[in-house]
C-alpha positions as CSV (number, residue, x, y, z in Angstrom):
1,M,99.8,-134.7,217.1
2,T,97.0,-136.8,217.3
3,I,95.7,-139.0,215.2
4,V,92.3,-139.2,214.7
5,L,90.3,-142.1,212.0
6,A,86.7,-141.7,212.1
7,K,84.1,-144.5,211.4
8,E,84.1,-143.6,207.9
9,V,87.5,-145.0,207.9
10,C,87.6,-147.5,210.3
11,Q,84.6,-149.3,208.9
12,Q,85.5,-149.3,205.6
13,I,87.6,-152.6,205.2
14,T,89.6,-152.0,202.6
15,V,90.9,-148.1,204.0
16,S,91.1,-149.7,207.6
17,L,93.2,-152.2,206.4
18,E,95.9,-149.9,205.0
19,R,96.5,-148.1,208.4
20,E,98.8,-149.4,210.5
21,W,100.3,-148.6,214.0
22,L,103.5,-149.2,215.4
23,E,104.8,-149.5,219.3
24,T,108.1,-149.8,220.3
25,N,110.0,-150.8,223.6
26,G,113.9,-149.8,222.9
27,I,115.3,-152.9,222.7
28,G,114.3,-154.0,219.1
29,G,110.9,-155.1,220.2
30,Y,107.8,-154.3,218.7
31,A,103.6,-154.5,218.3
32,S,102.0,-153.9,215.5
33,S,98.8,-154.4,213.6
34,T,96.1,-152.8,211.2
35,I,93.2,-150.2,212.6
36,A,91.2,-153.0,211.6
37,G,92.4,-155.5,213.9
38,A,93.2,-158.3,211.3
39,N,97.0,-159.0,210.8
40,T,98.4,-158.3,207.3
41,R,101.5,-159.1,207.2
42,R,103.8,-161.8,208.9
43,Y,105.5,-159.1,211.0
44,H,102.5,-158.2,212.6
45,G,101.7,-159.4,216.1
46,L,101.1,-158.3,220.0
47,L,104.6,-159.1,221.2
48,M,107.2,-159.4,218.7
49,A,110.0,-159.8,221.2
50,A,113.7,-159.1,220.7
51,T,115.2,-162.2,222.7
52,R,118.8,-160.9,221.8
53,P,118.4,-156.9,222.1
54,P,118.3,-155.3,219.3
55,L,117.7,-158.6,217.4
56,G,116.7,-161.7,217.8
57,R,113.0,-161.4,217.3
58,T,110.6,-163.3,217.6
59,L,106.6,-163.5,217.3
60,L,105.2,-164.7,220.9
61,L,101.5,-163.6,220.8
62,T,100.2,-162.8,218.1
63,K,97.0,-161.6,218.5
64,L,93.8,-161.5,221.0
65,E,90.7,-162.1,219.3
66,E,88.2,-160.3,221.2
67,F,83.8,-160.6,222.1
68,L,81.7,-159.0,223.8
69,C,79.0,-161.0,225.1
70,I,75.7,-159.8,225.6
71,E,72.1,-161.9,226.6
72,G,73.9,-165.1,224.4
73,K,74.8,-163.1,221.8
74,E,78.9,-162.4,220.7
75,I,79.5,-159.1,219.2
76,P,83.4,-159.1,217.7
77,L,85.9,-156.6,218.2
78,S,88.6,-157.9,216.1
79,T,89.0,-159.2,213.0
80,N,90.7,-162.1,211.0
81,I,91.2,-162.9,207.3
82,Y,91.2,-166.3,206.0
83,P,90.9,-167.0,202.2
84,N,87.7,-165.3,200.4
85,T,86.7,-164.6,204.2
86,I,86.4,-162.0,207.1
87,Y,85.8,-163.4,210.1
88,P,84.8,-161.8,212.9
89,E,83.7,-158.4,211.2
90,G,84.9,-156.4,214.7
91,Y,86.1,-153.7,211.9
92,K,82.6,-153.1,212.3
93,N,81.9,-152.0,215.3
94,L,85.3,-149.8,215.7
95,V,84.1,-146.0,215.2
96,R,87.8,-143.9,216.2
97,F,91.0,-145.5,215.9
98,Y,93.4,-142.2,217.2
99,L,96.9,-141.9,218.2
100,N,98.2,-139.9,221.2
101,P,100.6,-141.0,222.2
102,F,99.1,-144.8,221.9
103,P,97.1,-146.5,219.3
104,A,93.9,-146.7,220.6
105,F,90.6,-148.4,219.3
106,D,86.4,-146.9,220.3
107,Y,84.3,-149.3,219.9
108,P,80.4,-148.8,221.0
109,V,78.7,-151.7,221.2
110,N,74.5,-152.3,222.7
111,G,75.1,-149.1,224.9
112,I,78.6,-150.4,226.1
113,R,81.8,-148.1,225.1
114,I,85.0,-150.1,225.2
115,K,88.3,-148.4,224.7
116,K,90.5,-150.7,223.8
117,T,94.9,-149.0,224.4
118,V,98.0,-150.9,223.9
119,F,101.3,-149.8,224.5
120,M,104.9,-151.3,225.4
121,V,106.6,-150.5,228.3
122,H,110.3,-148.9,227.6
123,G,113.2,-151.6,228.1
124,E,111.2,-154.9,227.8
125,N,109.7,-157.0,225.8
126,T,106.4,-156.6,227.2
127,T,102.9,-154.9,226.0
128,V,100.0,-153.9,227.5
129,I,96.4,-154.1,226.2
130,L,94.0,-152.2,228.4
131,Y,90.2,-152.0,228.0
132,Q,88.5,-149.4,229.7
133,V,84.4,-149.5,229.7
134,Q,83.8,-145.5,229.1
135,D,80.0,-144.9,229.4
136,R,77.3,-147.4,229.7
137,K,73.9,-147.8,230.1
138,E,71.9,-150.5,232.0
139,Q,72.0,-153.7,230.5
140,P,69.4,-157.0,232.0
141,L,71.8,-159.3,231.6
142,A,75.9,-159.3,232.6
143,P,77.7,-158.6,230.1
144,V,81.4,-160.6,229.1
145,L,84.0,-159.2,227.4
146,K,85.7,-162.7,226.2
147,V,89.5,-162.7,225.0
148,R,90.8,-165.8,223.6
149,A,95.2,-166.2,222.9
150,M,96.6,-166.5,219.6
151,I,99.7,-167.5,220.0
152,A,103.2,-168.4,217.2
153,F,106.7,-169.0,218.9
154,R,108.1,-168.1,215.9
155,D,110.9,-166.0,214.2
156,Y,109.7,-162.8,212.6
157,H,110.6,-163.8,208.9
158,C,108.4,-166.6,209.2
159,V,105.0,-168.4,209.2
160,T,104.5,-171.5,211.5
161,H,101.4,-174.4,211.0
162,E,100.1,-176.6,213.1
163,N,102.9,-179.4,214.7
164,P,102.6,-182.2,217.0
165,H,105.8,-180.6,218.8
166,L,104.4,-177.3,220.3
167,K,103.6,-178.2,223.9
168,T,100.0,-177.1,224.5
169,D,100.3,-177.1,228.6
170,Y,101.0,-173.7,230.2
171,K,101.0,-173.0,234.0
172,V,98.3,-170.7,236.2
173,L,100.2,-168.2,238.3
174,A,98.5,-166.0,241.1
175,N,98.4,-163.3,239.0
176,G,97.7,-165.2,235.2
177,I,99.2,-167.6,232.9
178,S,102.7,-168.8,231.9
179,I,103.1,-171.2,228.7
180,Q,106.4,-172.2,226.9
181,P,105.6,-174.3,223.5
182,Y,109.6,-174.3,222.9
183,D,112.1,-175.2,225.0
184,T,114.4,-173.2,223.0
185,L,112.2,-169.9,223.4
186,P,111.7,-167.9,226.3
187,P,108.2,-168.2,228.1
188,L,105.6,-166.3,227.5
189,Y,103.8,-164.8,230.8
190,L,100.2,-163.6,230.2
191,F,99.2,-161.0,233.3
192,H,95.9,-160.1,233.8
193,N,92.4,-159.5,235.9
194,A,90.0,-161.9,234.1
195,H,87.1,-163.3,236.4
196,T,87.2,-166.9,235.0
197,T,89.1,-168.7,232.6
198,D,88.0,-171.0,229.5
199,N,90.4,-174.0,228.7
200,A,89.4,-174.7,225.7
201,S,92.7,-174.9,223.0
202,F,92.4,-175.3,219.3
203,W,94.5,-174.4,216.4
204,Y,93.5,-170.8,214.1
205,K,93.8,-172.5,210.2
206,N,94.8,-170.5,207.2
207,M,95.0,-167.2,208.4
208,E,95.7,-165.0,205.5
209,Y,98.0,-162.1,204.9
210,P,97.2,-159.9,202.1
211,K,100.6,-158.2,202.3
212,E,102.6,-161.2,202.0
213,M,100.2,-162.6,199.3
214,E,101.5,-158.9,197.7
215,R,105.6,-159.5,198.1
216,G,104.8,-163.0,196.5
217,L,105.7,-164.8,199.5
218,E,104.0,-167.3,201.9
219,A,100.7,-165.9,203.1
220,H,99.0,-168.5,205.3
221,E,99.9,-169.2,209.0
222,D,98.4,-171.5,211.6
223,H,98.2,-169.9,215.5
224,F,97.4,-171.8,218.4
225,S,94.9,-170.8,221.0
226,P,95.8,-172.2,224.3
227,F,92.6,-170.5,226.2
228,A,90.7,-167.6,226.5
229,L,90.1,-164.6,229.2
230,H,86.7,-163.9,230.4
231,F,86.1,-160.5,232.1
232,D,83.0,-159.6,234.1
233,L,81.8,-156.0,232.8
234,N,79.8,-155.9,236.4
235,K,83.0,-156.1,238.2
236,G,84.8,-153.5,237.1
237,S,85.4,-150.6,234.3
238,D,89.2,-151.5,233.7
239,F,90.4,-154.6,232.5
240,F,93.4,-155.8,231.0
241,V,96.4,-158.1,229.5
242,V,99.8,-158.0,229.8
243,A,102.0,-160.1,227.9
244,S,105.8,-160.0,228.3
245,T,108.9,-162.2,228.5
246,K,109.1,-161.2,232.3
247,A,107.9,-162.5,235.2
248,H,106.1,-159.9,237.7
249,D,105.1,-160.5,240.8
250,S,102.1,-157.7,240.4
251,V,101.2,-155.4,237.8
252,D,100.2,-151.9,237.8
253,V,99.2,-151.2,234.4
254,F,98.5,-147.4,235.3
255,E,101.7,-146.8,236.6
256,L,103.1,-148.6,233.7
257,F,100.7,-146.3,231.4
258,R,101.7,-143.1,233.6
259,R,105.5,-143.5,233.3
260,E,105.5,-144.7,229.8
261,V,103.8,-141.1,228.9
262,S,106.0,-139.1,231.2
263,R,109.1,-141.3,229.4
264,R,108.0,-140.1,225.8
265,K,107.2,-136.6,226.9
266,N,110.9,-136.2,227.9
267,T,112.4,-137.9,225.6
268,G,112.4,-137.1,221.2
269,G,112.4,-133.9,220.4
270,V,108.9,-132.6,221.1
271,K,110.3,-130.2,223.8
272,H,113.6,-128.7,221.8
273,L,111.2,-127.4,218.8
274,N,111.8,-124.2,220.1
275,N,115.0,-124.5,221.7
276,Q,117.0,-121.6,220.4
277,T,120.6,-123.3,221.9
278,N,120.0,-125.5,218.8
279,P,123.1,-124.0,216.7
280,L,121.6,-124.5,213.2
281,I,118.4,-123.1,214.2
282,S,117.8,-119.6,213.0
283,P,114.0,-117.8,213.0
284,P,111.4,-118.6,211.4
285,S,110.5,-118.0,207.7
286,Q,107.6,-116.1,206.1
287,G,105.5,-117.2,203.3
288,L,103.0,-119.7,204.0
289,D,99.3,-119.7,205.2
290,E,98.6,-120.6,208.7
291,G,97.5,-123.6,207.7
292,E,100.2,-124.3,205.5
293,E,102.3,-123.5,208.8
294,A,100.5,-125.8,211.1
295,K,100.8,-128.9,209.3
296,I,104.6,-128.5,209.2
297,T,104.5,-128.3,212.7
298,E,102.1,-130.8,213.2
299,L,104.3,-133.0,210.7
300,V,107.3,-132.1,212.9
301,E,106.0,-133.1,216.2
302,S,104.9,-136.5,215.0
303,L,108.0,-137.7,213.8
304,S,110.2,-136.1,217.0
305,A,107.9,-138.3,218.7
306,V,108.4,-141.3,216.7
307,S,112.6,-140.9,216.2
308,D,112.8,-142.8,219.6
309,S,110.9,-145.8,218.3
310,F,114.1,-146.4,216.0
311,I,117.0,-145.5,219.2
312,V,117.9,-148.6,220.8
313,Q,119.9,-150.9,223.4
314,R,122.7,-153.1,222.6
315,E,124.3,-155.1,225.3
316,D,125.9,-153.1,228.0
317,D,125.8,-150.1,227.5
318,K,126.3,-149.5,223.5
319,K,123.5,-148.0,221.2
320,S,122.2,-148.0,217.9
321,I,119.2,-147.5,215.6
322,I,116.7,-149.7,213.9
323,A,116.5,-148.8,210.2
324,G,113.1,-149.3,210.1
325,Y,110.2,-151.7,210.9
326,H,109.2,-153.8,210.8
327,W,112.2,-156.2,209.0
328,F,115.3,-154.2,209.1
329,G,117.7,-154.5,212.2
330,D,120.4,-152.1,213.1
331,W,122.6,-151.1,209.6
332,G,125.6,-149.2,209.6
333,R,125.0,-146.7,206.7
334,D,121.0,-145.9,207.3
335,T,122.3,-145.4,211.3
336,M,125.1,-142.9,210.0
337,I,122.6,-140.9,207.9
338,S,119.3,-140.8,209.6
339,L,121.5,-140.1,213.5
340,S,121.9,-136.0,212.9
341,G,118.0,-136.0,212.5
342,L,117.0,-138.9,214.8
343,T,119.6,-137.5,217.9
344,L,121.7,-134.6,217.4
345,V,118.3,-131.8,216.2
346,H,116.4,-133.2,219.6
347,N,119.8,-132.7,222.0
348,R,119.9,-135.9,222.5
349,F,123.7,-135.9,222.1
350,E,124.9,-138.4,225.0
351,D,122.7,-141.0,222.9
352,A,124.5,-139.7,219.5
353,R,128.0,-140.1,221.5
354,K,126.9,-143.5,222.3
355,I,126.0,-144.7,218.8
356,L,129.4,-143.3,217.3
357,L,131.6,-145.2,220.2
358,S,129.6,-148.3,219.6
359,Y,130.4,-148.6,215.5
360,A,133.9,-147.5,216.5
361,E,134.1,-150.6,218.4
362,Y,133.4,-152.6,215.6
363,A,135.7,-150.9,213.0
364,D,138.1,-153.4,210.8
365,K,140.2,-152.2,208.4
366,G,138.9,-149.0,207.9
367,M,135.2,-150.2,207.3
368,I,132.5,-149.8,209.8
369,P,129.9,-152.4,209.8
370,N,126.9,-152.3,207.4
371,R,124.8,-154.6,209.0
372,F,124.6,-156.6,212.1
373,P,122.7,-160.3,211.7
374,D,120.1,-161.5,212.8
375,Y,121.0,-164.6,214.8
376,G,124.4,-162.9,216.2
377,E,126.9,-163.9,213.2
378,Q,129.7,-161.7,212.7
379,P,129.0,-158.1,211.2
380,E,129.0,-157.5,207.7
381,Y,131.5,-155.1,206.5
382,N,130.0,-155.3,202.9
383,T,129.2,-151.5,202.0
384,V,131.9,-148.8,200.3
385,D,129.6,-145.7,202.0
386,A,129.1,-146.9,205.4
387,S,132.3,-145.2,207.0
388,L,132.5,-142.2,205.0
389,W,128.5,-141.7,206.3
390,Y,130.7,-142.1,209.6
391,I,132.8,-139.5,209.3
392,H,130.1,-137.3,208.2
393,A,128.0,-138.2,211.2
394,V,130.9,-137.2,213.2
395,Y,131.4,-133.9,212.0
396,Q,127.4,-133.6,212.8
397,Y,128.0,-134.8,216.2
398,V,130.8,-132.0,216.5
399,Q,128.9,-129.5,215.0
400,Y,126.3,-129.6,217.8
401,T,128.1,-130.7,220.8
402,K,131.4,-129.4,220.2
403,D,132.7,-131.7,222.2
404,L,136.0,-132.3,220.7
405,K,137.3,-134.7,224.0
406,T,135.7,-137.4,222.8
407,I,137.0,-136.4,219.0
408,R,140.4,-136.4,220.8
409,K,139.9,-139.7,222.5
410,D,138.1,-142.2,220.9
411,L,137.5,-141.0,217.7
412,Y,140.1,-139.0,215.5
413,G,141.8,-142.4,215.3
414,V,139.3,-144.2,213.5
415,L,138.2,-141.9,211.4
416,Q,142.2,-141.8,210.5
417,E,142.4,-145.3,210.5
418,I,139.4,-145.1,207.5
419,V,141.3,-142.7,205.2
420,D,144.5,-144.7,206.0
421,Y,142.8,-148.0,204.3
422,Y,141.1,-146.3,201.6
423,E,144.1,-144.6,200.4
424,K,145.9,-148.0,200.5
425,G,143.1,-150.1,200.0
426,T,140.6,-152.8,201.9
427,R,137.8,-154.9,201.4
428,Y,136.3,-155.4,197.8
429,N,138.9,-153.5,195.9
430,I,138.0,-150.6,198.0
431,H,141.0,-148.0,197.0
432,M,142.1,-145.0,195.9
433,D,143.1,-144.7,192.5
434,T,146.1,-142.3,191.2
435,D,143.8,-139.5,190.2
436,G,142.8,-139.1,194.1
437,L,139.4,-140.5,193.6
438,I,137.8,-143.9,195.5
439,Y,137.5,-147.3,193.0
440,A,135.4,-150.0,194.9
441,G,134.0,-152.8,193.3
442,A,134.2,-156.9,193.1
443,E,132.5,-159.2,191.0
444,G,128.7,-160.3,192.5
445,V,128.8,-157.6,195.0
446,Q,126.9,-154.2,195.9
447,L,128.8,-151.6,197.8
448,T,126.8,-148.7,197.5
449,W,123.3,-147.7,198.7
450,M,121.9,-149.1,195.6
451,D,122.3,-152.8,197.0
452,A,119.7,-154.7,195.6
453,K,120.7,-158.3,194.6
454,V,118.6,-161.0,193.0
455,G,120.5,-164.4,193.3
456,D,123.9,-163.4,191.6
457,W,122.6,-160.7,189.7
458,V,123.5,-157.3,191.4
459,V,120.6,-154.8,189.5
460,T,122.8,-151.8,189.6
461,P,126.2,-152.8,190.5
462,R,127.8,-149.1,189.7
463,R,131.2,-150.6,190.0
464,G,134.4,-148.2,189.5
465,K,134.3,-144.8,190.9
466,A,130.4,-143.7,191.9
467,V,129.6,-139.8,192.4
468,E,128.0,-139.8,195.6
469,I,131.3,-142.1,197.1
470,N,133.9,-139.4,196.0
471,A,131.6,-136.7,197.4
472,L,131.5,-138.3,199.9
473,W,135.3,-139.2,199.9
474,Y,135.9,-135.4,199.6
475,N,134.0,-134.4,202.8
476,A,136.0,-137.1,205.2
477,L,138.8,-135.1,204.3
478,K,137.8,-131.7,204.5
479,I,136.3,-132.9,208.2
480,L,139.7,-134.6,209.1
481,S,141.7,-131.2,208.1
482,F,138.8,-129.7,210.0
483,L,138.9,-131.4,213.1
484,A,142.7,-131.0,213.1
485,H,142.6,-127.6,212.9
486,E,140.5,-127.9,216.2
487,M,142.7,-129.7,217.9
488,N,145.8,-127.7,216.9
489,L,147.1,-130.1,214.9
490,P,148.4,-128.0,211.9
491,E,150.6,-130.8,209.6
492,E,147.3,-133.0,209.7
493,N,145.5,-130.3,209.1
494,V,147.5,-128.8,205.7
495,R,147.9,-132.9,204.7
496,Y,144.2,-133.2,204.8
497,D,143.2,-129.8,203.1
498,T,146.2,-130.4,200.7
499,F,144.9,-134.0,199.8
500,A,141.1,-132.8,199.5
501,E,142.3,-130.0,196.9
502,K,143.7,-133.1,194.3
503,V,140.8,-135.1,194.7
504,A,138.6,-131.8,194.1
505,T,140.2,-131.6,191.2
506,S,140.4,-134.9,189.9
507,F,136.4,-134.7,190.4
508,R,135.5,-131.8,188.9
509,N,137.6,-132.5,185.6
510,V,136.4,-136.5,185.5
511,F,132.7,-136.5,186.5
512,W,131.3,-133.6,185.3
513,H,128.9,-134.3,181.9
514,D,129.1,-131.5,180.0
515,V,127.0,-132.0,177.1
516,G,124.0,-133.0,179.8
517,Q,125.4,-130.4,182.6
518,Y,125.3,-132.9,185.4
519,L,127.5,-135.2,187.0
520,Y,128.1,-138.8,186.1
521,D,126.7,-141.7,188.1
522,Y,129.8,-143.9,187.9
523,I,133.0,-143.8,186.0
524,D,134.9,-147.4,185.5
525,G,137.4,-147.3,182.9
526,E,136.2,-145.7,180.0
527,T,132.7,-146.2,180.5
528,R,130.7,-142.8,181.4
529,N,127.6,-143.7,183.0
530,T,125.1,-140.7,182.3
531,A,122.3,-142.4,183.9
532,I,120.1,-139.7,185.8
533,R,120.3,-140.6,189.6
534,P,120.3,-138.7,192.8
535,N,123.5,-140.0,193.4
536,Q,125.4,-136.6,192.3
537,I,122.7,-134.4,194.8
538,F,125.6,-135.2,197.2
539,A,128.2,-133.5,195.7
540,V,125.5,-130.1,196.4
541,S,124.2,-131.2,199.8
542,L,127.0,-132.3,201.6
543,P,129.0,-129.8,203.9
544,Y,131.8,-129.4,201.7
545,S,131.6,-128.8,197.9
546,M,133.7,-129.1,195.1
547,L,131.3,-127.4,192.5
548,S,131.0,-123.9,191.3
549,L,127.5,-122.4,192.4
550,A,126.8,-122.7,188.5
551,Q,127.1,-125.9,188.6
552,Q,125.1,-126.6,191.9
553,R,122.9,-125.3,190.6
554,R,122.3,-127.2,187.2
555,V,122.6,-130.2,189.6
556,V,119.8,-129.3,191.3
557,E,117.7,-128.1,188.3
558,V,118.1,-131.8,186.6
559,V,117.6,-133.4,189.7
560,K,114.3,-131.6,190.5
561,E,113.0,-132.3,186.4
562,H,113.6,-135.6,186.4
563,L,113.3,-137.0,189.8
564,L,111.4,-134.9,192.6
565,T,108.3,-136.0,193.9
566,P,106.2,-135.4,196.9
567,F,107.4,-137.5,199.2
568,G,111.7,-137.9,197.6
569,L,113.4,-138.6,195.0
570,R,113.0,-141.1,192.0
571,S,116.5,-143.5,192.2
572,L,116.2,-143.2,188.3
573,S,114.9,-140.5,185.8
574,P,111.4,-141.9,184.2
575,K,113.3,-141.2,180.7
576,D,116.0,-143.9,181.0
577,R,114.9,-146.9,179.4
578,D,115.7,-149.0,182.4
579,Y,112.9,-147.2,184.7
580,L,110.6,-149.1,186.5
581,G,107.7,-146.8,188.5
582,R,106.2,-149.4,190.4
583,Y,107.6,-151.4,193.3
584,C,105.6,-154.0,193.5
585,G,105.5,-158.2,193.2
586,N,107.6,-161.0,194.2
587,P,110.9,-160.3,195.3
588,Y,112.8,-160.9,192.0
589,E,110.1,-158.0,190.5
590,R,110.7,-155.9,193.6
591,D,114.1,-155.8,193.9
592,R,114.6,-155.5,190.2
593,A,112.6,-152.6,190.8
594,Y,114.1,-151.0,193.9
595,H,116.8,-148.8,192.7
596,Q,115.5,-148.5,188.8
597,G,113.4,-145.5,189.7
598,T,111.1,-146.3,193.2
599,V,110.8,-143.0,195.3
600,W,113.2,-142.9,198.5
601,A,111.7,-140.4,201.0
602,W,115.1,-140.3,202.5
603,L,116.5,-138.1,199.7
604,I,114.2,-135.5,200.6
605,G,116.9,-134.3,203.0
606,P,119.8,-134.0,200.8
607,Y,117.4,-132.4,198.1
608,I,116.3,-129.5,200.9
609,S,120.3,-129.3,201.9
610,A,121.1,-128.7,197.9
611,Y,118.9,-126.3,197.0
612,A,119.3,-124.4,200.2
613,R,123.0,-123.9,199.4
614,A,122.4,-123.6,195.6
615,Y,119.9,-121.1,196.2
616,A,120.6,-119.3,199.2
617,G,119.2,-115.5,199.1
618,E,117.3,-115.8,196.4
619,E,113.5,-114.7,197.0
620,G,111.0,-117.8,197.6
621,T,113.7,-120.0,198.6
622,A,112.3,-120.6,202.1
623,T,108.7,-120.9,200.8
624,Y,109.8,-123.2,198.1
625,I,111.7,-125.6,201.1
626,K,108.8,-125.2,203.5
627,R,106.3,-126.4,200.8
628,L,107.8,-129.9,200.2
629,F,107.6,-130.8,203.6
630,L,103.5,-130.3,203.3
631,P,103.0,-134.1,201.5
632,F,104.8,-136.5,204.4
633,H,101.8,-134.4,206.7
634,T,99.3,-136.1,204.6
635,H,101.4,-139.6,204.7
636,L,101.2,-139.6,208.4
637,F,97.8,-140.8,207.6
638,D,98.3,-143.3,205.8
639,A,100.4,-146.8,206.1
640,G,102.4,-146.8,209.0
641,L,100.3,-143.9,210.8
642,G,102.5,-140.9,212.5
643,T,105.8,-142.2,210.2
644,I,106.9,-142.2,207.7
645,S,107.4,-145.5,204.8
646,E,110.6,-146.5,203.6
647,I,110.1,-145.8,199.4
648,F,107.2,-145.2,197.2
649,D,106.0,-146.3,193.5
650,G,108.1,-143.4,191.4
651,D,104.9,-143.5,189.4
652,Y,102.3,-141.4,190.1
653,P,99.8,-142.0,192.7
654,H,103.4,-142.3,194.3
655,I,101.6,-145.6,196.5
656,A,103.7,-146.4,199.6
657,R,106.2,-149.5,199.8
658,G,108.6,-150.8,201.6
659,C,108.8,-150.8,205.5
660,I,105.8,-148.5,207.1
661,S,108.5,-146.5,209.6
662,Q,112.3,-145.6,208.4
663,A,114.7,-144.5,210.2
664,W,116.5,-142.3,207.8
665,S,113.0,-141.4,205.8
666,V,112.3,-139.7,209.5
667,G,115.6,-138.6,210.5
668,E,116.4,-136.7,206.8
669,I,113.0,-135.0,207.1
670,L,113.7,-134.0,210.5
671,R,117.5,-132.9,210.3
672,A,116.5,-131.0,207.0
673,Y,113.4,-129.2,208.6
674,F,116.0,-128.5,211.9
675,E,118.7,-127.0,209.3
676,H,116.9,-125.5,206.5
677,A,113.2,-125.0,207.3
678,H,114.1,-121.7,209.5
679,E,117.2,-120.9,207.6
680,F,115.8,-118.4,205.2
681,K,113.8,-115.3,205.9
682,E,111.9,-114.1,202.3
683,K,113.0,-110.8,201.3
């Protein structure tokens, strides 16, 4: 799918600053900015290098400031934001932005049309910026493209300011320039085919980031510019700057371009969209018009392509999944939830296997890591559900691959260890109670996916027996029973199945809210929390449900009535006194709203699975399910272009918030499409 934004969007600055593009490199690094060319976040930059893949992200090359110089006049192509000022105003010369597969910018200026393309090289901290003169009328004097480099050399969470410690000198190479302002950070190589270099150096002071101002964070930064490159447009039509942490004797940008285009065509899910070998795909349904079907196809094509951006290489031959761009690393819970939609539905079975094996190596006391820290510290094991989602991900892997060899040899013992530790007890008071249900909670710790914390205040502690944790627990036991059966282990098959039935009986007895006719959110002693949250949907959406059909339908209807929006499920009913409908403000205000009404896009996946189960065979089910995908097609043209945001406001118009590209948002939409959108035909 090609995303095209016309002049009317590009030159309306309040609109173009809200559209962001993203390029990734498969090891955690990225390049990103707005289509206007102005950086609006501290996380924007042309080379955000992963110095300790997939983390250790460091902003090396902030941006290139570009001017087309004709007859002594400088015409800007780039844009910067300063307090109360936008300068230069290159966005006024941008007539088209398009994305397929790389971000590209079209600038027709004084009879010269310049196309700029930005892409990253897979497996390297390398960004290519290519300028091509595509249309040109005769000019009386020689036109020159002046490109000035801005550098930062700082951690991606921080900002930097003018300081005497930055070394301003650089080395001139046969094919470019290298600069290393700080000994503790890698050098930046800037390869180019410029004709002359302007050695003037200075600081760009007080650049402003509107998105950081919205987030209540430090929003002003200085960037150092060591030189400018001058490209004589009379001496060619193709010009480039290649920013890299890797030294190259020579750079063939067109070969890099061809290789990356080819790789993307043969990676991700696009080539598998019509692959009927997928065991969970059936013929398409009827009920939508041609335009709606086309939009859903475009959505799936776009998200299938972007799914590749989340899959990253760890050390050795390990693989993982980046939870979201720009600021998340690889998180255990997010990885396991998104694994199916990012890998399995695209037949990327080996990637899925490596991810599962990688996390198995870090299993400890029945827990997989919740998060790998940015700076190489020990993994964090502060979640109750990541390990249970891991079991679910293994089950999904088996459903697609039938690979019992890997299960038997490498993973079954890890799954047994998880169940054993949850039964007898592990960190943070995670243990099985006498009724067979899982209790979890410790003072000051947030263990479920609703994990916002402000200082010592856990916003949604949900301490006790949480509804989705016990739905996952029941499924974990049923999955081990299933695997034992498949591997011809009859005693273990019976043991886990009997265990699961005890859990199911207890769950039905204690979690069903007779008055409200839905499930309690959590139970702690005599406390029965009646807040209407999306967590109950998992008791219907997961492969094994403990509820009757009538109960399943009632849960789905309650969730639909209170929580469903065009972009996912709210995290709390608007009728609740604690509901907050907008996610904005400083860190305290945002964390307070994070799970108190904010819409989460990834939850559309469980909702679709639950609806498909509860209303299988009913007239209108297929059409209803497929129409749930349509708003996300519209969203492809907002916020992160071609991808899906992390969250949205609970209140209309449901403005996109948080990360511009989130793994489980993309993964769950893709999983739900492949597993359910084809599943039913209308009567």
